[in-house]
N, C-alpha and C positions, 0 to 999 in steps of 0.2 A: 427515130434512128437515126437520121443526119444530126435532129441536135446531140444525140448521146457521142456520139462520133467527135462533133464540136466539143463540148464539155471532157470527154475525155484525153482532146487534141491539147486542150487549158491546161488541165491541170499537170497532164506529162509536163510540160513546158514551166509550170508554177514549181513542181518537184524539182527539176531540172537548176532550174533559179536558186531553189531554195539548199540543193545538196552544195553549191559551190559558195567559198567566203567571197566570192566578187560582190559586193555592194552594188544594192540595184543602181543600173547604167543611167545619166545624163546627158548625150547630147552634150558635146562642147564643155564641158565639167572634167576637173580633175579627179582620178579616181581615187585620188587617196586628200583627206582630211588635209587642208593648208594652213590651219588653226594650231597646228602643232609641229615641232621640228621633225619627230619622226615621218609624219605624215608630208612634210615638203623633200625632205632625202627619198623618201619610197619615189616620190613625181617624179625627180633629178635623175634618179635612176631610172626609171621609163625612160625618160628623155632622151639618156647617151646611151642606152640601151643597144649595142654594137651587131643586136642578131637582127634588126630590122633591116640592115644593110644586105641580108640575103633574101629579104621579100622579094617571090616573082610579080612579072608582069599582073601575071592572071590574076597572084594572091589580090593583090593590090584593087586592082578592079574589083576581087569579090568583097573585100572590105569596103569599098568604099559606095558599092550598091547597096552594103549591110544597112549604114549608116544615112542612105536616102532611104530604104524602105523603114526604115526608126524613127525617120523624121515625119515620113508621112503614112505612119501605121499601119505599115504595112507586113509585118514583118511572118516571116513564115511561123507557125506553130514549130515548136522544139528551141528555138534560137535564144540561148542562153543569157547572163548578162557579162559573163567571163567572155563568150565571144565577142558579142559585143565591145566590152573593152577593149581586146584585142586589136579590136576595126579600127578604134578612134586610135588606138596607138599608133598601127600601122600607117594609116592615113596622115595624121599628123607629125611622124618620122618622114614622109617619105615627097609630101606636096604643102608647099606655101600656100598658109593659111588665107591668104589674100588674091593671090594670082592663081594658083590652083592648078601651078606648075611644077612639075620634077623639079627637088633642088638635088642636083650634082652631086655623087655620091661621099666624095673628099670636101663637103664645103656644107652637111646634116648636122644636125647637136649628135645622130650617134655616130658620126666618123668623125668627130673631134678628139675621142681619145685615140683609136686605132691610126690614124693619118697626122695628128699632130704631136703622139708619141714618135713617132719615127723621127720628127723632127727634133724633137730634143735629146736625141741621143745623140743625131746628128752633132748638137751645140756641145754636149758633153764630151766626147771624144777629143785627145788631143790633135791640137793643132800648128803642123810645122810653119806653114804660109800663113800670109796675114787674108790671103784671097780665098780661104777653105773657110773661116768664120766669116768674112763681112756676106758668102753663100747661103750659108746655113743661118743668119740673122735676115737676112734680106727674104730666103724662103718662110722662117716663121711670118715677118709682116704680111707679107704676102699671102700666105694660108689665111690669116687673122683677118685681113683686109676682107677676104673672098666669105671668107665664113656669117663677118655681120653684113657683108652687102647682101647674099643668098637668102638669112634672115630677117633681113630688117623688116621695118611696118612698110606695105607697099600703101599703105591707104592715104599716105600720107608722103606724096612725091619727094624726095629731094633733088637738087641741082648733081649732077655728074661731078660737079666741079669740088664739092664739098667732099665726096668720097674720096677721088684722087690728091686733093689737099692734107684730107687725112693721112692716105695710105705714104704717099711724099716724106710728109712730117715725121711719121712712126718710122719712116724706115731708116730716112737719114740721124733720124736720133739714136733708134739702133743701133748700128752703124757705127756711130762717131762713139758712142762712151763704150760698148762692146772692143775695139779693134782699142780706145785709146786705155781700159784696163789695162788690155792684151800687153800691149808696151811697154807701159808702169811692169807690172810684173816680169815680166824679162828683164829690163833692164835696175830691177831690186837685186841688188848684191849680198843680201842679209840671211835670205833663204838659200836652204841645202836645196840639190840636184832633186832630191824625191819631193821637200814641199811646193819647188817653184811646182813641178810637176802635177799636185793635186791641187796649188789653187789658180794654175790656169785651165785645168776642168770646169769652172764654176766658174770663171771670168766673165762669161758671156749672159750668165744667167741675168745679172744685175740691169741689165740693156733691156730686158724686158718688161721688165713691168715699166717702166715711165716710158716708154716708145706705146706701148699698150694704150697709158692713158693720153697720152697726145693723140692718136688716133682716132679715139671715143669721143676727145674735143673738138677735130674739125670733122670727124664725119660721122655715123650713126651712132649716139651715146647707148651703152649699155643702161637699160633702165636699172634703179638703185633706189633706196631710199635715201631720202635728199640730193636726188640727183633732176636731173631737164629731164620729164618724161616725152619732149618734142615727137622725137622722132626714135619710140623705144623698140625694141628687136622684140617682139612678143612682150609687151609686158602687161600683168595682170598687176591688179590693187589690190588691196587688205586693209582692213580698217584694224590702226593700231592698237585697239583693244583687244584684239585676237592675237598678236603675238605675244609671245614671252617674256617676264615681263621685266627684263634685263634687257632686252631689246627696245620694249615700247618706250623705258626710260631715257633712251634715247634721244627721242625726237621729240617735236613738243606737236610733231602732225596730227590730225586726225586721221589721217589717212597714209599708208605707204606704198611707190611704186619697186615693182618689183621684175624683173627681168626673168620670163616664162623657160626662153629659153636656154641659158646657162646659169 
């Protein structure tokens, strides 16, 4: 009788797994195939999913326990692949993979869009005084620096001085470029008032890219194809032969490193 019940439980679990579209669960592996653009796109959508910001402490503990049970082969009957993938998504969104500590909500990958988006709005609104763009540029670079630090590769410690150097360099670059462009636009006498107002809304955006690159060079760099993955942010590696042909032709390296976080 006991054997019959066990067989029935296993059969029910198999049927539940088969009834969903979720692929077989693999602990620590991406849910979506990384050999296609669509698979990588779905993977990054999962990473930045803001719904994980609202996961409760109890749900997080349940997710961690479910993954531990999967790791040790002690899963209860009826657990589906979908539940396991969901548990892994929750854990990876909230806990640092190296330190296992909770990442502060604004600095999680899933918080980058809602929290970073608010800053972008602040960068785009008209600024009458120089203090206003300086504040938003400083806030943007501060947020980026904290996201980089919170999601750093903690297996290879880096001196705090490098992070501070990168942060200061990014802030100084962003403020210098942004304020300089704003002053130039204000002094330009060939613009109509409407055109000047429109241009001024976007004068701060060019200062974001160069400043961000400066921060990556001095601080914890984003792992990217052709980059230097000494201290990557949750880096992954893939064989060049598995990439799309047009991307594979752009490098002679047998493998490329990519940032699994952003």
